[in-house]
C-alpha positions in Angstrom: -18.3 151.2 24.4 -18.1 153.0 21.3 -20.1 152.2 18.5 -19.4 151.9 14.7 -22.8 153.2 14.1 -22.8 156.4 15.3 -26.4 158.2 15.9 -27.1 161.3 14.2 -29.3 164.4 14.3 -31.4 162.6 11.9 -31.4 159.1 13.3 -35.0 157.4 14.1 -36.1 157.9 17.6 -37.3 155.2 19.6 -38.7 154.3 22.9 -37.5 151.7 25.1 -39.7 151.6 28.2 -38.4 149.2 31.3 -35.0 150.1 29.7 -32.7 149.8 33.3 -34.0 145.9 33.5 -31.8 143.0 32.4 -33.2 142.4 29.0 -34.2 146.2 28.4 -30.8 147.3 29.1 -29.5 144.7 26.5 -32.2 146.1 23.7 -31.3 149.5 24.3 -27.6 148.8 23.7 -28.5 146.8 20.8 -30.5 149.5 19.4 -28.1 152.1 19.9 -25.7 150.1 18.0 -27.9 150.0 15.3 -27.9 154.0 14.9 -31.5 154.6 16.8 -31.6 158.0 18.6 -33.3 156.4 22.5 -35.4 157.9 24.6 -34.6 155.1 27.2 -37.0 155.3 30.8 -37.5 153.6 33.8 -39.1 154.6 37.2 -36.3 156.1 38.3 -35.3 159.0 36.2 -31.8 158.7 37.5 -31.0 155.0 36.3 -32.7 156.3 33.1 -30.4 159.4 32.4 -26.9 157.1 33.8 -28.1 154.5 31.1 -29.1 157.6 28.3 -24.9 158.5 29.1 -23.6 155.1 28.9 -25.2 154.0 25.8 -23.0 154.3 22.3 -24.0 157.2 20.0 -25.5 160.4 20.8 -28.7 161.9 21.1 -30.0 159.7 23.9 -32.1 160.7 26.6 -33.1 158.7 30.1 -36.3 159.9 31.5 -38.8 158.6 34.2 -42.0 156.8 33.3 -44.5 154.7 35.1 -46.4 152.6 32.5 -49.3 152.2 34.7 -49.7 155.4 35.1 -51.9 157.1 32.2 -50.7 160.3 33.6 -47.0 159.5 33.3 -47.5 157.7 29.8 -49.0 160.6 28.2 -46.4 163.4 30.2 -43.7 160.8 28.1 -45.2 160.9 24.5 -46.1 164.6 25.0 -42.3 165.5 25.7 -41.8 163.5 22.8 -44.2 165.3 20.4 -42.1 168.4 21.4 -38.8 167.5 21.1 -38.6 164.6 18.3 -42.3 165.4 16.3 -43.2 161.8 17.1 -41.4 158.1 18.1 -40.7 156.3 15.2 -40.1 152.7 16.7 -41.3 151.8 20.2 -40.2 148.8 22.6 -42.4 147.8 25.6 -39.9 145.8 27.8 -41.6 147.3 31.0 -42.8 144.6 33.5 -42.8 143.0 36.4 -43.0 139.3 38.0 -44.1 139.0 41.7 -43.8 135.3 43.4 -44.1 134.3 46.4 -41.6 133.4 49.5 -38.4 131.9 47.9 -39.7 132.3 44.5 -42.5 130.0 44.7 -45.2 130.1 42.2 -48.2 131.3 44.3 -51.1 129.1 43.5 -54.0 131.0 42.2 -56.0 129.5 44.8 -54.5 131.3 47.0 -53.8 134.5 44.8 -54.3 137.9 46.5 -56.6 140.4 43.7 -54.2 143.5 44.3 -51.1 140.8 42.8 -53.7 140.0 40.1 -54.5 143.3 39.1 -50.5 144.6 39.7 -49.6 142.5 37.1 -52.3 143.6 34.8 -51.3 147.2 35.3 -48.1 147.3 34.4 -47.4 144.3 32.0 -50.8 144.6 30.3 -52.3 147.9 30.4 -49.0 149.6 30.8 -48.3 148.1 27.0 -51.4 149.1 25.9 -51.3 153.0 27.3 -47.9 153.0 25.4 -49.1 151.7 22.2 -52.2 153.9 22.0 -49.9 156.9 23.0 -47.5 156.1 20.3 -50.1 155.5 17.7 -52.4 158.8 18.4 -49.1 160.8 17.1 -49.0 159.0 14.0 -52.7 159.2 13.2 -52.6 162.8 11.6 -49.2 162.4 10.4 -47.7 161.1 6.8 -46.9 157.3 6.7 -43.6 156.4 9.2 -40.9 155.9 6.8 -40.2 153.0 9.6 -43.0 152.5 12.1 -42.0 149.7 14.6 -43.7 148.5 17.8 -42.0 145.5 19.9 -43.6 143.9 22.8 -43.0 141.5 25.2 -44.9 138.3 25.7 -43.8 135.2 27.3 -42.9 131.6 26.9 -45.0 131.4 30.1 -48.0 132.5 28.7 -47.9 130.2 25.8 -47.2 127.2 27.9 -49.3 128.0 31.4 -46.1 128.4 33.1 -44.0 126.3 35.4 -42.4 129.1 37.5 -44.2 131.9 36.7 -48.0 132.9 38.4 -51.2 132.8 37.1 -51.1 136.9 37.2 -48.0 137.2 35.6 -49.3 134.5 32.7 -52.5 136.2 32.1 -50.7 139.6 32.0 -48.7 138.4 29.5 -51.1 136.5 27.1 -53.1 140.0 27.5 -50.3 141.4 25.6 -49.8 138.6 23.0 -53.7 139.1 22.2 -52.7 142.9 21.9 -50.0 142.4 19.7 -52.6 141.2 17.1 -54.9 143.8 17.4 -52.9 146.8 17.2 -51.0 145.3 14.4 -54.2 144.9 12.2 -55.3 148.9 13.1 -51.4 150.3 12.5 -51.0 148.8 9.5 -52.7 151.4 7.4 -50.3 153.6 9.3 -47.4 151.9 7.8 -46.6 151.0 11.5 -45.8 147.0 12.3 -46.5 145.3 15.5 -44.9 142.5 16.4 -43.6 141.1 19.6 -40.9 138.5 21.1 -41.9 136.0 23.7 -38.5 134.9 25.8 -38.1 131.9 27.5 -35.4 131.6 30.3 -33.0 134.4 29.9 -30.1 135.0 32.1 -31.9 138.5 34.2 -33.0 139.6 37.4 -36.7 138.3 36.8 -35.0 134.8 35.9 -33.4 134.8 39.4 -36.8 135.5 41.2 -37.6 131.3 40.4 -34.1 130.1 39.6 -32.6 129.4 43.5 -29.0 129.1 43.1 -27.8 125.8 41.7 -30.5 125.2 39.4 -29.1 126.6 36.2 -27.7 123.4 35.1 -30.8 121.4 35.3 -32.7 124.8 33.8 -30.1 124.7 30.8 -30.6 120.7 30.1 -34.6 121.4 29.9 -33.7 123.4 27.1 -33.2 121.9 23.5 -29.9 124.2 22.9 -28.7 123.5 26.1 -28.1 126.9 27.8 -30.1 129.5 28.9 -30.5 132.5 27.2 -29.1 136.1 27.2 -30.6 139.6 26.8 -28.7 139.8 23.7 -30.2 136.8 22.2 -33.8 139.2 22.9 -31.9 142.1 21.6 -31.0 140.8 18.2 -34.5 139.5 17.7 -35.9 143.1 18.5 -33.1 144.5 16.0 -34.4 142.1 13.1 -38.2 143.4 14.1 -37.2 146.8 14.2 -35.0 147.4 10.9 -36.3 148.2 7.4 -35.6 144.1 6.8 -38.6 143.7 9.2 -41.1 145.5 7.3 -42.7 142.7 5.6 -43.9 141.1 9.1 -46.7 142.2 11.6 -48.7 140.5 14.0 -46.2 138.0 14.6 -44.5 136.8 17.9 -41.0 135.7 17.9 -40.2 132.9 20.2 -36.4 133.4 21.8 -36.4 130.4 23.7 -33.7 127.6 22.5 -36.2 125.3 22.0 -37.8 125.5 24.9 -41.0 125.3 23.1 -41.4 124.6 19.8 -44.8 125.0 17.9 
């Protein structure tokens, strides 16, 4: 795919974690079209490198990163400091959802501690580690021209979830609270911190809990009458990362087709 808005050596640089997932890839493609130079990450370096090569524009880079690892995140941002000076934007799309056999929600009373800890480690601690590393790069810098952080909450955390497990819900609830705390601390640096709370999005994570043939019933439960797409989420993130999103911070955009209204 060829972009009409090619990146340049002076384009703003952004990190997208979990960029090889369904939604993460959609976000990376949209931001590349918007003119960002991207550092896309995945647990698998080869996958990240392949994605970087496929994105519209130039100057993109694919790297391995385990967001649950303090060492791995530190190495990622050390590289960014050396090669880019600092990242102008950060999208923390990396996340996991583990369910029981057949995609069933594991009852809280039967949940293993390891399952709870794994969700918190990747979804919540991973978001914390990346935000912390990003903000550390800006502490001794002049105010950025467009400092942006976007996190991933979930409609499951807002509703208590129907398909997602309690451990996933708790981890996303932590991310949503962390987003507000980070927004207050980042504001003096000129950095906005917002989140998106996707509903039912047609991506691999949804397929873990939605059996074949259930798509029609799921869509009928949504006021807009359809399951969302990664492009729907990416469009919202594009706004939050843009100059036009510069007066919004500490917010959470609901990308759910009206599934949950507040």
